[in-house]
DORO-266058 format. One line per field, with one value per residue (C-alpha): residue in one letter; residue number from 1; x, y, z. Coordinates in nm, 2 decimals, padded with zeros to 4 digits. Layout:
BEGIN
code	a/...;
pos	NUM/...;
x	X/...;
y	Y/...;
z	Z/...;
***
This chain:
BEGIN
code	x/x/x/x/x/x/x/x/x/x/x/x/x/x/x/x/x/x/x/x/x/x/x/x/x/x/x/x/x/x/x/x/x/x/x/x/x/x/x/x/x/x/x/x/x/x/x/x/x/x/x/x/x/x/x/x/x/x/x/x/x/x/x/x/x/x/x/x/x/x/x/x/x/x/x/x/x/x/x/x/x/x/x/x/x/x/x/x/x/x/x/x/x/x/x/x/x/x/x/x/x/x/x/x/x/x/x/x/x/x/x/x/x/x/x/x/x/x/x/x/x/x/x/x/x/x/x/x/x/x/x/x/x/x/x/x/x/x/x/x/x/x/x/x/x/x/x/x/x/x/x/x/x/x/x/x/x/x/x/x/x/x/x/x/x/x/x/x/x/x/x/x/x/x/x/x/x/x/x/x/x/x/x/x/x/x/x/x/x/x/x/x/x/x/x/x/x/x/x/x/x/x/x/x/x/x/x/x/x/x/x/x/x/x/x/x/x/x/x/x/x/x/x/x/x/x/x/x/x/x/x/x/x/x/x/x/x/x/x/x/x/x/x/x/x/x/x/x/x/x/x/x/x/x/x/x/x/x/x/x/x/x/x/x/x/x/x/x/x/x/x/x/x/x/x/x/x/x/x/x/x/x/x/x/x/x/x/x/x/x/x/x/x/x/x/x/x/x/x/x/x/x/x/x/x/x/x/x/x/x/x/x/x/x/x/x/x/x/x/x/x/x/x/x/x/x/x/x/x/x/x/x/x/x/x/x/x/x/x/x/x/x/x/x/x/x/x/x/x/x/x/x/x/x/x/x/x/x/x/x/x/x/x/x/x/x/x/x/x/x/x/x/x/x/x/x/x/x/x/x/x/x/x/x/x/x/x/x/x/x/x/x/x/x/x/x/x/x/x/x/x/x/x/x/x/x/x/x/x/x/x/x/x/x/x/x/x/x/x/x/x/x/x/x/x;
pos	1/2/3/4/5/6/7/8/9/10/11/12/13/14/15/16/17/18/19/20/21/22/23/24/25/26/27/28/29/30/31/32/33/34/35/36/37/38/39/40/41/42/43/44/45/46/47/48/49/50/51/52/53/54/55/56/57/58/59/60/61/62/63/64/65/66/67/68/69/70/71/72/73/74/75/76/77/78/79/80/81/82/83/84/85/86/87/88/89/90/91/92/93/94/95/96/97/98/99/100/101/102/103/104/105/106/107/108/109/110/111/112/113/114/115/116/117/118/119/120/121/122/123/124/125/126/127/128/129/130/131/132/133/134/135/136/137/138/139/140/141/142/143/144/145/146/147/148/149/150/151/152/153/154/155/156/157/158/159/160/161/162/163/164/165/166/167/168/169/170/171/172/173/174/175/176/177/178/179/180/181/182/183/184/185/186/187/188/189/190/191/192/193/194/195/196/197/198/199/200/201/202/203/204/205/206/207/208/209/210/211/212/213/214/215/216/217/218/219/220/221/222/223/224/225/226/227/228/229/230/231/232/233/234/235/236/237/238/239/240/241/242/243/244/245/246/247/248/249/250/251/252/253/254/255/256/257/258/259/260/261/262/263/264/265/266/267/268/269/270/271/272/273/274/275/276/277/278/279/280/281/282/283/284/285/286/287/288/289/290/291/292/293/294/295/296/297/298/299/300/301/302/303/304/305/306/307/308/309/310/311/312/313/314/315/316/317/318/319/320/321/322/323/324/325/326/327/328/329/330/331/332/333/334/335/336/337/338/339/340/341/342/343/344/345/346/347/348/349/350/351/352/353/354/355/356/357/358/359/360/361/362/363/364/365/366/367/368/369/370/371/372/373/374/375/376/377/378/379/380/381/382/383/384/385/386/387/388/389/390/391/392/393/394/395/396/397/398/399/400/401/402/403/404/405/406/407/408/409/410/411/412/413/414/415/416/417/418/419/420/421/422/423/424/425;
x	-09.15/-09.05/-08.98/-08.68/-08.53/-08.26/-08.21/-07.93/-07.73/-07.80/-07.68/-07.36/-07.30/-07.36/-07.18/-06.85/-06.82/-06.71/-06.87/-06.89/-06.92/-06.97/-06.68/-06.61/-06.79/-06.56/-06.27/-05.90/-05.65/-05.63/-05.99/-05.98/-06.04/-06.28/-06.66/-06.83/-07.11/-07.40/-07.64/-07.94/-08.08/-08.42/-08.56/-08.75/-08.49/-08.75/-09.12/-09.32/-09.15/-08.79/-08.71/-08.70/-08.41/-08.23/-07.94/-07.90/-07.62/-07.43/-07.46/-07.35/-07.06/-06.93/-06.95/-06.78/-06.49/-06.44/-06.44/-06.25/-05.96/-06.20/-06.28/-06.13/-06.39/-06.32/-05.96/-06.05/-06.10/-06.43/-06.56/-06.93/-07.11/-07.41/-07.68/-07.90/-08.24/-08.50/-08.86/-08.97/-09.22/-09.43/-09.52/-09.52/-09.17/-09.05/-09.16/-09.00/-08.66/-08.67/-08.73/-08.44/-08.21/-08.32/-08.35/-08.10/-07.84/-07.84/-07.81/-07.73/-07.95/-08.18/-08.22/-08.52/-08.64/-08.92/-09.30/-09.52/-09.52/-09.16/-09.09/-09.39/-09.37/-08.99/-09.04/-09.31/-09.07/-08.80/-09.04/-09.16/-08.81/-08.66/-08.41/-08.31/-08.45/-08.41/-08.66/-08.71/-08.89/-09.24/-09.46/-09.45/-09.83/-09.82/-09.54/-09.67/-10.05/-10.02/-09.86/-10.12/-09.88/-10.00/-09.92/-09.88/-09.62/-09.47/-09.24/-08.95/-08.72/-08.81/-08.72/-08.81/-08.70/-08.90/-09.15/-09.53/-09.86/-09.88/-09.56/-09.67/-10.01/-09.84/-09.60/-09.86/-10.11/-09.83/-09.77/-10.14/-10.21/-09.94/-10.12/-10.47/-10.71/-11.07/-10.93/-11.11/-10.89/-10.93/-10.77/-10.61/-10.57/-10.51/-10.59/-10.25/-10.06/-10.00/-10.33/-10.53/-10.33/-10.34/-10.71/-10.80/-11.05/-10.87/-10.50/-10.49/-10.58/-10.96/-10.98/-10.69/-10.80/-11.15/-11.02/-10.81/-11.10/-11.02/-11.29/-11.17/-11.32/-11.24/-11.39/-11.27/-10.99/-10.85/-10.60/-10.24/-10.16/-10.50/-10.56/-10.87/-10.91/-11.23/-11.43/-11.19/-11.15/-11.53/-11.57/-11.30/-11.45/-11.79/-11.66/-11.46/-11.13/-10.84/-10.59/-10.51/-10.32/-10.26/-10.00/-09.97/-09.70/-09.53/-09.72/-10.05/-09.94/-09.86/-10.19/-10.40/-10.23/-10.25/-10.62/-10.69/-10.56/-10.75/-11.07/-11.05/-10.94/-10.67/-10.59/-10.39/-10.18/-10.08/-09.90/-09.85/-09.65/-09.45/-09.50/-09.33/-09.03/-08.79/-08.64/-08.69/-09.06/-09.11/-08.92/-09.15/-09.44/-09.30/-09.45/-09.70/-09.41/-09.36/-09.46/-09.59/-09.50/-09.41/-09.26/-08.88/-08.73/-08.37/-08.18/-07.85/-07.98/-08.02/-07.77/-07.66/-07.34/-07.26/-07.13/-06.93/-06.77/-06.81/-06.95/-07.24/-07.57/-07.45/-07.12/-07.30/-07.54/-07.25/-07.06/-07.36/-07.42/-07.05/-07.01/-07.35/-07.42/-07.77/-07.95/-07.95/-08.26/-08.40/-08.36/-07.97/-07.97/-08.19/-08.01/-07.69/-07.84/-07.96/-07.60/-07.49/-07.74/-07.65/-07.28/-07.36/-07.58/-07.32/-07.04/-07.24/-07.37/-07.23/-07.28/-07.34/-07.64/-07.98/-08.06/-07.74/-07.80/-08.17/-08.07/-07.81/-08.08/-08.32/-08.05/-07.96/-07.90/-07.69/-07.66/-07.69/-07.70/-08.08/-08.07/-08.08/-08.20/-08.30/-08.53/-08.69/-08.71/-08.94/-09.07/-09.44/-09.35/-09.03/-08.97/-09.00/-08.77/-08.90/-08.69/-08.75/-08.97/-09.01/-09.21/-09.06/-09.17/-09.03/-08.93/-08.76/-08.39/-08.07/-07.84/-08.14/-08.50/-08.64/-08.49/-08.65/-08.66/-08.76/-09.05/-09.17/-08.96/-09.20/-09.19/-08.81/-08.65/-08.29/-08.34/-08.32/-08.59/-08.49/-08.82/-09.20/-09.48/-09.61/-09.95/-09.98/-10.12;
y	-01.58/-01.78/-02.11/-01.96/-01.83/-02.05/-01.97/-02.23/-02.09/-01.73/-01.80/-01.96/-01.65/-01.42/-01.61/-01.41/-01.38/-01.02/-00.68/-00.45/-00.09/00.10/00.06/00.07/-00.07/-00.37/-00.51/-00.43/-00.72/-00.66/-00.76/-01.05/-01.31/-01.11/-01.13/-00.86/-00.68/-00.60/-00.31/-00.27/00.08/00.15/00.50/00.67/00.78/00.83/00.91/01.18/01.11/01.14/01.47/01.25/01.05/01.34/01.35/00.97/00.90/01.20/01.08/00.73/00.85/01.07/00.79/00.54/00.79/00.82/00.45/00.34/00.21/00.01/00.02/-00.19/-00.38/-00.67/-00.67/-00.69/-00.44/-00.53/-00.39/-00.30/-00.30/-00.06/-00.17/00.12/00.03/00.26/00.21/00.42/00.58/00.26/00.04/-00.27/-00.19/-00.11/-00.46/-00.62/-00.47/-00.55/-00.91/-00.90/-00.76/-01.03/-01.34/-01.28/-01.04/-01.19/-00.85/-00.83/-00.52/-00.30/00.08/00.25/00.60/00.83/00.80/00.50/00.40/00.30/00.24/00.03/-00.25/-00.27/-00.30/-00.56/-00.77/-00.75/-00.84/-01.15/-01.27/-01.18/-00.93/-00.63/-00.31/00.06/00.31/00.69/00.98/00.86/00.99/00.71/00.66/00.61/00.36/00.17/00.17/00.17/-00.17/-00.28/-00.27/-00.41/-00.16/-00.44/-00.63/-00.39/-00.54/-00.78/-00.69/-00.34/-00.01/00.35/00.70/01.01/01.25/01.18/01.35/01.50/01.69/01.81/01.92/02.10/02.29/02.38/02.51/02.70/02.89/02.94/03.08/03.34/03.51/03.66/03.42/03.30/02.96/02.78/02.52/02.33/01.99/01.81/01.44/01.19/00.83/00.70/00.61/00.96/01.11/00.85/00.89/01.27/01.28/01.00/01.11/00.94/00.98/01.27/01.63/01.65/01.59/01.82/02.10/02.09/02.09/02.41/02.59/02.54/02.43/02.17/02.12/01.77/01.71/01.35/01.14/01.18/00.99/01.11/01.28/01.44/01.67/01.85/02.01/02.20/02.01/02.08/02.44/02.49/02.33/02.55/02.87/02.78/02.72/03.05/02.87/03.10/02.82/02.53/02.23/01.86/01.62/01.60/01.50/01.79/01.77/01.78/02.09/02.27/02.17/02.27/02.60/02.69/02.60/02.77/03.10/03.06/02.99/03.27/03.08/03.30/03.15/03.36/03.05/02.74/02.48/02.15/01.85/01.65/01.87/02.19/02.02/02.06/02.37/02.22/02.17/02.52/02.67/02.49/02.68/03.01/03.31/03.07/02.94/03.26/03.24/02.88/02.69/02.34/02.12/02.13/01.80/01.90/02.22/02.40/02.55/02.21/02.19/01.84/01.68/01.35/01.07/00.95/01.26/01.51/01.76/01.99/02.02/02.35/02.21/01.91/02.15/02.37/02.06/01.94/02.28/02.32/01.97/01.94/02.30/02.24/02.39/02.18/01.96/01.81/01.44/01.48/01.47/01.16/00.96/01.03/00.94/00.60/00.51/00.65/00.43/00.13/00.17/00.21/-00.11/-00.32/-00.21/-00.33/-00.65/-00.95/-01.17/-01.08/-01.31/-01.15/-01.21/-01.05/-00.74/-00.72/-00.73/-00.46/-00.25/-00.27/-00.14/00.16/00.49/00.72/01.08/01.16/01.45/01.47/01.43/01.14/00.80/00.56/00.25/00.06/00.37/00.68/00.63/00.57/00.20/00.00/00.02/00.40/00.69/01.04/01.32/01.70/01.91/02.29/02.50/02.67/02.91/02.97/03.33/03.50/03.42/03.56/03.29/03.06/03.16/03.07/03.01/02.79/03.00/02.85/03.06/02.88/02.67/02.65/02.27/02.25/02.58/02.47/02.49/02.86/03.05/03.29/03.48/03.47/03.33/03.58/03.58/03.53/03.85;
z	-03.44/-03.13/-03.31/-03.49/-03.17/-03.03/-02.65/-02.62/-02.91/-02.79/-02.44/-02.57/-02.78/-02.49/-02.21/-02.25/-01.87/-01.90/-01.90/-02.21/-02.32/-02.64/-02.88/-03.25/-03.55/-03.63/-03.44/-03.45/-03.43/-03.06/-03.04/-03.28/-03.02/-02.81/-02.82/-03.02/-02.84/-03.07/-02.99/-03.21/-03.25/-03.41/-03.49/-03.77/-04.03/-04.31/-04.33/-04.15/-03.82/-03.97/-03.78/-03.46/-03.61/-03.78/-03.54/-03.47/-03.72/-03.59/-03.23/-03.32/-03.53/-03.25/-03.00/-03.24/-03.29/-02.91/-02.86/-03.17/-02.95/-02.74/-02.37/-02.10/-01.91/-01.68/-01.80/-02.17/-02.44/-02.61/-02.94/-02.99/-03.32/-03.34/-03.59/-03.69/-03.83/-03.99/-03.87/-04.17/-03.94/-03.95/-03.66/-03.88/-04.01/-03.66/-03.54/-03.85/-03.80/-03.42/-03.51/-03.76/-03.49/-03.24/-03.46/-03.73/-03.59/-03.23/-03.07/-02.70/-02.64/-02.83/-02.80/-02.95/-02.97/-03.09/-03.07/-02.98/-03.35/-03.32/-02.96/-02.87/-03.14/-03.08/-02.70/-02.75/-02.97/-02.71/-02.43/-02.62/-02.70/-02.36/-02.50/-02.29/-02.44/-02.34/-02.50/-02.48/-02.65/-02.58/-02.29/-02.04/-02.05/-02.42/-02.38/-02.08/-02.12/-02.50/-02.46/-02.21/-01.92/-01.58/-01.31/-01.05/-01.26/-01.51/-01.78/-01.74/-02.03/-02.14/-01.96/-02.05/-01.96/-02.06/-01.91/-01.88/-01.97/-01.63/-01.70/-02.04/-01.91/-01.62/-01.85/-02.11/-01.85/-01.66/-01.98/-02.07/-01.72/-01.77/-02.06/-02.10/-02.28/-02.24/-02.13/-02.41/-02.57/-02.90/-02.90/-03.20/-03.10/-03.39/-03.39/-03.29/-02.97/-02.86/-02.97/-02.80/-02.48/-02.48/-02.55/-02.30/-02.04/-01.76/-01.83/-02.08/-02.11/-02.05/-01.67/-01.55/-01.79/-01.65/-01.30/-01.38/-01.53/-01.90/-02.14/-02.40/-02.74/-02.87/-03.22/-03.22/-03.36/-03.72/-03.92/-03.96/-04.29/-04.28/-04.57/-04.45/-04.10/-04.18/-03.92/-03.64/-03.74/-03.75/-03.41/-03.26/-03.41/-03.29/-02.93/-02.94/-02.86/-02.82/-02.75/-02.98/-02.84/-02.93/-03.05/-03.43/-03.68/-03.86/-04.20/-04.01/-03.82/-04.14/-04.30/-03.99/-03.94/-04.31/-04.33/-04.00/-04.13/-04.45/-04.27/-04.02/-03.70/-03.53/-03.19/-02.94/-02.84/-03.04/-02.82/-03.00/-02.91/-03.16/-03.46/-03.33/-03.17/-03.46/-03.63/-03.97/-03.91/-03.77/-04.07/-04.30/-04.15/-04.27/-04.09/-03.92/-03.71/-03.53/-03.16/-03.17/-02.85/-02.75/-02.48/-02.44/-02.32/-02.39/-02.50/-02.47/-02.14/-01.97/-01.68/-01.75/-01.90/-02.06/-01.85/-02.15/-02.28/-02.00/-02.25/-02.14/-02.33/-02.46/-02.58/-02.75/-02.93/-03.05/-03.18/-03.37/-03.53/-03.62/-03.77/-03.95/-04.03/-03.90/-03.60/-03.28/-03.23/-02.91/-02.99/-02.99/-02.61/-02.58/-02.85/-02.67/-02.33/-02.47/-02.52/-02.19/-02.01/-02.23/-02.14/-01.77/-01.78/-01.97/-01.74/-01.43/-01.58/-01.39/-01.70/-02.06/-02.11/-02.14/-01.77/-01.65/-01.87/-01.76/-01.39/-01.43/-01.62/-01.33/-01.09/-01.31/-01.14/-01.35/-01.46/-01.83/-02.08/-02.02/-01.64/-01.40/-01.51/-01.23/-01.25/-00.97/-00.76/-00.76/-01.11/-01.17/-01.22/-01.19/-01.57/-01.59/-01.51/-01.56/-01.71/-01.67/-01.89/-01.95/-02.20/-02.51/-02.77/-03.12/-03.19/-03.49/-03.48/-03.60/-03.73/-03.79/-03.90/-03.55/-03.21/-02.94/-02.62/-02.28/-02.16/-01.85/-01.61/-01.31/-01.34/-01.33/-01.21/-01.25/-01.63/-01.69/-01.88/-02.15/-02.18/-02.12/-02.33/-02.59/-02.75/-03.12/-03.27;
***
């Protein structure tokens, strides 16, 4: 991979000596002699993780419309071309398209979102080739330790913003403590980046649950797209588990919940990461979707606004629903925030070579649609900035089959709650 990479040619391409910001796809005559800034964007557009990327094209189109006249930076108006690539929900494909963006398209920066299966291989390709990369929508432990990050050194070219396992554990248990159960928990942890982190005895759920008086049943890892959860269901029934948690893809959540009902497992609480984030996935569960709960990273209730458009979270959700005729979904905010951070970084870069962009990235401290993003400061490591998290529950809706209501905000009180966690009965 390295031998095809020409640093000299790349630096010549990038040495424009001016800053840049997000602009239109393709240059107008006014830009004809200006450098085109290329931003690669990788996310799962197809495959089982496609709900994570459902809103990406809408976000990009809206930003392109706003910047179609270009942005004046350093006395020049500079166009930006956004190259959207589909990881196809495959780590191998994610790595391939990242290498294409770096080696063939000569991008100045890569943005990547949604699960370790996409973000980690893309981030690794950028780190290897010394290309600035901003990632999100992966718990920071899955991103950092999943890539064998060294806490003393961190990474040089890859930077991340999202919450961590400590936050999801805090929110889940805050909710569970608010209802009456026997505090016995069944865990669904697949053999993937998230599942291995969430089920890890040191950084995942087992230790803190034990310390809080919960008993965890972990039947072991399973492969994604599992067709038979009989072993897990039998283990949870034997243990008397009244809470089911874990981090599974949407098809596996449907398979598990359907088989659990058929086999006589009726938990009082079902709180799952990943699978229950999206309205389409919950709708696919039918009646089984009522009162399931999940983490909420972003919603119309979040008290933040875009640094690019000035629109609030509520206004952005309303625009999405009006224009697409689909229900708002959590990844909208983080896709938008990726471009907010990219614009902020490029505007502050002293040079447009990879080192100039990387240096500006490390000095980032900006407010976005998902909250503040700051690196090199109070984050767990220099490459990580944490974002807020609360707990939500899906309830029968009016305009849409289900609405996601924030039911516990103890971890971030400035995000208002709309109800309290209800038991499934």
